[in-house]
N, C-alpha and C positions, 0 to 999 in steps of 0.2 A: 517398394510396396505401394499399391494403388491407394488413392485417397479413401475409397470406400472401405477397403480392408483395414486401413489405418484407423478409421473411425470405429470400426467394429472392435479392433484390438484395444483401443483406448477404453471403450465401454466395458469390455471383458475385464481389463486390468483393474478398472475402478470398482467393478462389482466383486472381484475376487481378491482384492488386496487384503492380506491378512493383517491384523493388528500388529504393529511393530513396537519395539522399545527403542526409540531414537535417543541417542546421547547428544545433547547440544554441545556446541563447540567449546564451551567453558569446561565441561567435563573431559573432553578429549584432550584439551590443552594440559590440564593438571595431571591426568593419568598417563598420557602418551607422549606429550611434547613439552614437558616442563623445562627441558634444556634450553628452550627458546627464551625463557624469561628468568632463569636462575641467575641471581647476582645482578639483575638489571633494575633500574628505577622505572617503575610502571605508572602509566596513566591509563584511565579507563573512561571511555565514552559509553554510557549505558543509560538505562532507565529501569522501570519496574519489570520489564520483560527479561532483563538480564539475570536469570536465575538458573540453578541446576534443576534436576528432576525432582528434588525434594522441596523446591521452592526457596532454597538458600540463595541470597544475593551473590553475584560474582565477587564483589569486594570482600564479602565475608568468607566465601569459599577460598579465595586466593590467600587471604591473611591466615586462615586456618591451616593451609597447606605450606605456609612458610614463604609466601610471596607477597609481601605487603605492598599496597598501592600508595603512591605519593600524591596523586591528584585525580579528581573526578571531573568529568565533563558531562553536561546535560544538553539534550536536544530540545526540539519543540515539545511542549507539555511538561518539561522539567525532568529532573533525575528520578522523581517518584511518580511521574506520569499523571498527575492530577490536575494540572493547570491547562486551561484552554483559552489563553489570552496572549497577546504579544507582549514583548518587553519584559521577559522574565529576568530578574536580577540574579547576580551571583549569590551563593548561599553556602551553608555549612551542613554536612551530613550529621544528623543528630546522633547516629549510632557510633560513628567512628571519629567524628571531629574533623574529618577531611574537608578541605575546601571544594566546593562545586562551582566550576566555571560554566556559566550559562552561555551556550552558543546561540541562544535565541533571545538576545537582549542584554546580556551581561557585558562586562568590560572586555573588549577585544584585545586590548593591550595586556590585561592580566592573563587571559587565556593563552595568548602567544608566549608570554614569559613562562607560564607553567609548562607549556609544550616543549619549550627549549630546554627545560631542566630534566626531562625524562629521557630514557633510552628506548623504551618500547611503549607504543600506544596500543591498547586493546580496545576493540570496538565490538559491542554486543547489543544489537537492537533488533527487535522483531519487526521486519517489514511485512507488508500485507499483499504484495503482488500486484499493486496498481501504480500506474505512472504518477499519480497525483501526490503520493506520500512524500513527506519532506525528509525522512531519515536518509535516503540516498544522497540528497544534496548536502546534508550535514557531514556525511561520510566523505564525500568528495572534497569538501572544503578542508577537512582535517588531513586527508591524504595529501592535498597540495601543500599545506603547511608543514606536514611531517617530512615530505620530500625535500623541502627547502632547508629543514633543520637536521636532516640526516637521522631522523627518528624512524625506527622500524615500526611497521604497522601489522598487527595480527587481527584479522576479522574473525570473531568467534561465531561461526555460522549457525543459522537456524533454518528450519524448513520454510518454504513458501506455503503459507497456510491454506491456500486454495489449490495447491498442487502445482507441479512444474511442467505439465504437458501442454495445456492449451494456451495459445496466445490469441488475443481478441482485441478488436477495436481499431481505431486509426493509429498510424505510426507517425510520431514527430519526425520530420525529415532532416533535422540538424540537431547538433548538441549545443546546449546553452551554457551559461556560466552559473554554477551553483551558488556563487556569492551574490548574484543579482536575481536569479530566477529560482526561488526556493521551492517552487512547485512545478513539477512536470518538465524539468530541463533536459531529461535524457531522451535520446532518439530510440524510444521503445514504444510498444503499443500501450493502450489503456490497461490491458491485462498482459503482463510480460512473461509470466511463468518462470521467473528467476528468483534466486535467493539474494540476500543482501551481499553475501560474499561474491557471488557471480556478478552482480551489478558493480561492485567495487573493482573487480578485474576489468570490466568494460570501461568504467570511468578512468581508471589508471592508464589504460591504453589510449582511449579515444581523446582524452583531454591532455595527454602527454604529461602526466603529473610526475612521473619518474619516482614514485614512492617505492620503498623497499617493502613490498606487500606480500603477505602470506595469508591464505585463508585456511583456518582450522575447520574442517568440515563437520557437519552434523552427522555423526556415525549412524548408519542404519537407515538413513532417509533415502527413499526412492521417489522419483519424480511423480509417480502415480499416486503418492500418498497425500491426502489432505490432512489437516492438522489433527482431526479427531481419530486418525488412524496411526498417530505417532506415539501414543502413550504419554505425551507431554501435557501438562495442565494448561488450559487456556488462560492467559492473562491479557486483559484488554491492552492492545498496543497503544491506544490513545483513549481519552475519556469518552469519545462518541463512537467507538467501535465495540459494542458490548459483547458480541459473540461471533462464532464462525458463520452463522447465517448472514449476518450483516456483511462480513468480509466477502462472501460470494456475490453479493449484489453491488458492493461498493464500486467496482470498475465501471458500472453503468450509472448508478444512482448518484454518484459524486458529481456528475455533470450538472445536476439540478441545484448544486450549491451556487452555480452561476446563473440562476434564474430567480424569479420571485415565488418559487414554490419551496415549501419546507421539505426537508429530508428526514424529519423526525428527531432533530436535535431537541433535547429536553424531554425525551421519552425513553423507555427501555428498549426501543426497537429502531434506533437511528439507522438510516440507510436501508431499511427494509420497507420504507414507505415514501411516498411523495404526496403532497397535497397543498391546498390553499383554502381559505374560507369561502372564496368566490367560485370554487371549482364544482361543476356538476360531475361528480365522480361516476355516477351510473352511466351518463352519456359517454364519458371518456372510456369506460370499460367496454361499452358496446362498440365504440369506434375502433379500438385496437383489436377486439375479437373479430370484427367484420373484415379487417385487413384492407389491402389495396382494392379499390373498386367495389367494396362491399361484398366480396366473394366468400366471406366466411372463413378465410384462411389468415388468421391473425399473425402478423409478422412479429417475431421476437418472443412468441409465447411457447416455444419448444422448451421443455424441461422446467417450466415454472408455472405455478398456480397464482392467479391474480384475483383479488377480491376487493370490494369497496370497504372502506374503514373511515371512522371518524376518531380523531385524536386531538389532544390539547397539549401543546408544548408548554413546559414549565421551565422558566428561566433559560431558554435556548441560547447557546453561545453565539449563534448567528443572528440573534435578535428578531427572528421571524415568528410573528404571531404568538407572542408570549401570552398565555392564558386565554387564548382564543380557540374555539372549536374549529378544527381544520378537517375538511372533507377530502378524501383522497383514495389512493389504492395501496394495498399491501401485497408484498411478493413473498412467496415461499418456494424454495428450490425443490423440485421433485425428481430431477435427474441431473446430477452434476456433470455428467459426461457430455450432455447435449446442450445445456443451458448456456446462453451467451448474453450476459447482462448488458453488453454494449449494444447489441441488436435491439433488446427491449427498450433501452433508453432512447434510441433513435426513433423507434416506432411511437413511443410516448411523446417525444418532442413534436413529431409531425402531426400526431393526433391532437395535441394541445393547440396547435396553430389553427386547426379546423374547428374545434369545439369552443375555444375561448380566445378568438383573435384579438379582442380588445383588452382582455385582462392579462393574458400571458405575456411575459416580457423576459428577454435575455438581460443579464446584468453585465457589469464590467469584467467580472472574473471568468465568464464563460469561455472566451477565446483562449485564455491561459490554460484552462483545464482541457480544452479540446485541441490544443496544440495549433492554434491559429484560427482564422475566421472561416475556414472552409466549411465546417459542419454547420455553423450558424447560418451562413449564406445559403447552403443547400436547403436547410429547413425553411428559411424565409422565402426561397424561390419555389417552394412547393414540390420539391423532388420526392419521389417515393422512397420509403425506407430501403427497399431492396436495391434501388439504384445507388443509394449512398453507400451501402455495404459493399457492393461490387467495386466501387471506387477505392476501397481499402485493400482489395485482395492482393494486388501486385506487391504493395509495400509489405504486407504481412508475410508473403512468400520470401521476400528478400530478407526480412528480419529473422525468420526461422533459420535461414542459412547463416546469417551474420552471428547470431547468438551462440551457435555451436562452438565458436572459438573460446567462449568464456564459461561454458557449462562445466560443472564439477561432478555431477551425479548422473 
């Protein structure tokens, strides 16, 4: 199928995808695959997103079905998903009295001992489809530990909330160590179009983890379906990803976490905005609308509406501009099938270097988010956005081929 026809097909599929009633992996496990856990000691890595369609937590659904859980494990943001700070301690689940072993600051020895006492580890976390998220790293770390302890792993899969068709952004050229690189360690693009179960299959293979891994699929999900077409309730995957709109922008706007601009933490629309007190937002908007050479063809503006905005972060967890009026831009998706948030982010970075050369700065985290110094160097060198994007094309083509080995839907 030619690239043009493929693009048309994707647009039509997105436009005509009928509302579905997707069953998350937890429901499929209990209803259709309970033999995998019957009579086994169970551990559960999950958080607030690990629920069935009625909103009942996995641990409660399993117990009600006669499959009691022996130990709980929590990722970044904790088992209840409300924390946005490092060093989360181990805790106790108030509803069940079960121990919660924090994998983001708790006792590593206690978590390892708990893992060694179970037969099957269940993993149910809502990923967001972007390379920067930490849940795949936590999954990989437990896969490695489970393999060493001969513990079977069942990933209870969930949809990629922004759909599983498009892949966008630059591709990391090597796989890292999830125990050392908590963010962005996978050799995937900024927007990878994969579910957590599919990423687990990739991790198990590419890292040689040798875990006894089975993915329980999200029944009824198709790759063209975004989260609001699944029939599932939206639950914030982390404290600063409030809704699906933010999730669509996140593969691009997350890069600004590695700069001195705010991404709207401390507001109800985090990752839908960027800004700073010193920014001339009107000038930045004119710059990106004008495009390369001022020809009036704004790079990265396909499928998205951009407007100026002023917002005031309140107790932002990144510490940027608390209580200070911030001038910036707000983004709204108008066409999901054509919008590329990574293209928009690059256009903004290049424009910021032009309109605020003395005020705009890259931070220490940028290269980690961008999978190396290449993007930062290209922006500082004054390369045009389109030239930067073209440099990603070959790696994206290779990734599309590579990922087919791990896809389940």
